[in-house]
N, C-alpha and C positions, 0 to 999 in steps of 0.2 A: 518443442516438447512432444512426447508421445502420449500424454494423458488424453484419453478419449472424451473427457468432460471439459477439456480446455477449448474455449471458444476463441479462436485466434483473431487478432487484429492484424493490420498490415505489418506490424513489427516482426512477424514470423513468416511472412510470405516469401516466395522466391523473388529474385530480382526481376524476372520476366513478368511476374504478376504485379509487382509494384509499379513497373513502368506503364501499366495499363490504367493506373489511377490518374484521372485528369486533375491537373493543378496540384496534386499532393505528392507526386513521386519523389521529389527532392527531399521534402520533410520526412517522408516514410523511410527513405534510404538513410537519412541522417539519424533518425531515431533507432532504426535497426542496427546501425553501426555502433551507436552508443551502448546498446544492450550487449552486442557482441564483444565490445571492448571490456565491459564490466565482467563478463563471464570468462574472458580469455585465460585468466590464471587458473581457472577451475576446469579446464577442458578434460583433465584426467578423471574427473568424477562427474558422470552424467547426472547423478541425482542432485548435486549442488547446482550444476548448470541449469537443469530443469526448474529447480526451486527459485533461482534468481530470475529466470525468464518469467515464471508465473508471478513473482512478486512485482516485477516491473509492469506486467500486464495488469495486475490488480490495482496498483496505484494509478496507472494511466487511465483505466476505465472506470474506476470508482472514486477518483479524486475530483473535487470541485475547486475551480479557481475562484478566489475572492479578490476583490479589488478595493483599494483605498486611495483617495486623492492624496498626492504627495508633491512636495516641491524639492527639486534637485538642488545641487550646490550652486548652479547658475541662476536660480530663481525661477526655473521653468516648471510649470505645473504639469503633472502627468498622473498616471495610475501606477500604483505599486501593487503587484499581484503575487499571490502565492497559492499553492495547491494544498488543500486540507482534506483529510479523510474524516468523515463524520459517520459514525456507526449508524447503519440502517438507512441513511439518506439515499443510497443508491437503489433502494427498493421502491422509491417514488419514481413514477414514469415521467418521461419528457412530454410536455403538453404543447410544444411548439412555441412560436413567437409570432407577433404581428397579427395580421388578419387571419381569422380561422383558428387562432390559438385556443386550446382547451385547458389552459392553466387555471388552477383554482387556488394556488398557494405560491408563496415565494420564500426563498431563503434570505434572511436578513442577518447582517452582522451587527451584533450588539457590542459596540466599541468600549474598550477600557483605555486607560492611559497608555498602556503598553500594547502595541499591535500584536505581540506574541500571546497576549492573554485575552484575546477576543472570544466572545461567546457567539453561538449561532442559534437562531430561532426560525422555526418553520411557521409562517404566518398565513392563515387563510386569507385569500384576496377576494373571496366571495363565499356565499353560503355553500357548504359541502354537505349534501344530504347523507344521512347515516348509510353506510354500506357502499358509498361511492368511492371511486378511485381518486387518490390525491395526485395531482399533476403539477410539476414545476417546469420552468424553462431552464434547460441545461445551458450553461454558458451565459453570454451577455445578451443573447437575442439577435446578435449580428452575424453569427456563424452560419455558414451555408450547410446544406445537408451533407455535403462531402466532409466538411470540417467535423460535424458531429459523428459521422461514421469513423473518421480517422481517430478521433479522441475516445469515443465511447463504444464503437463497434456496432452501431445500429444506423439505419436510415429512417428518417421520419416518413411514414407511409403517405401522408398527404402531399408530399413534395416530390414524388417519384417522377423522373423524366427519363429520356433515353440514356443519358450519361449514367444516371443512377442505376438503371437496369443492368448496365455493363458491370458496374461495381457489385451489384447484387449477385450476378452470376459468379463473380470471383468469390464472394462470401460463401455461396452454396458449395463451390468447389472446395474451399478450405474446410468447411464443416464436414464434408464427406471424408476428407483426409484424416480428421481426428476422431471419427466415429468407428465403431465396430463394423 
């Protein structure tokens, strides 16, 4: 997309840039191809293509995965996951996970009988002083910094290392591409 306000994730990077993503290049190529397949029939209308790309980016970076224990037809227990868009939840910052986490709230699923009718609640996990930032853990807490970058388009600052600096330079290059 040519929108200068569009903050690109690897879905819209060149193949050469994607190849520089450690551990994520295959997933990035696959997701990029899925988006390209989706817009293929609209190639004649750049506005529609751009809108579809932005919609994919919006759902990818603003959606939250929820999980529910489930039993498959063979009796094996596992997790059923789905992505939900919850208005304004993406305005809450990621507080990390594990040691050094600054989370002070968590997203909880309030189950109903039908999984499709679940409700969601943001619950404080500790006292949050007035005027303080609310922080949750994006994902399950097991994702790497690169996984968070790939899904949400950011790198947790407390976990930067040499590999992440490489990715950060790619992010900066992309931002320059989409700015005036």
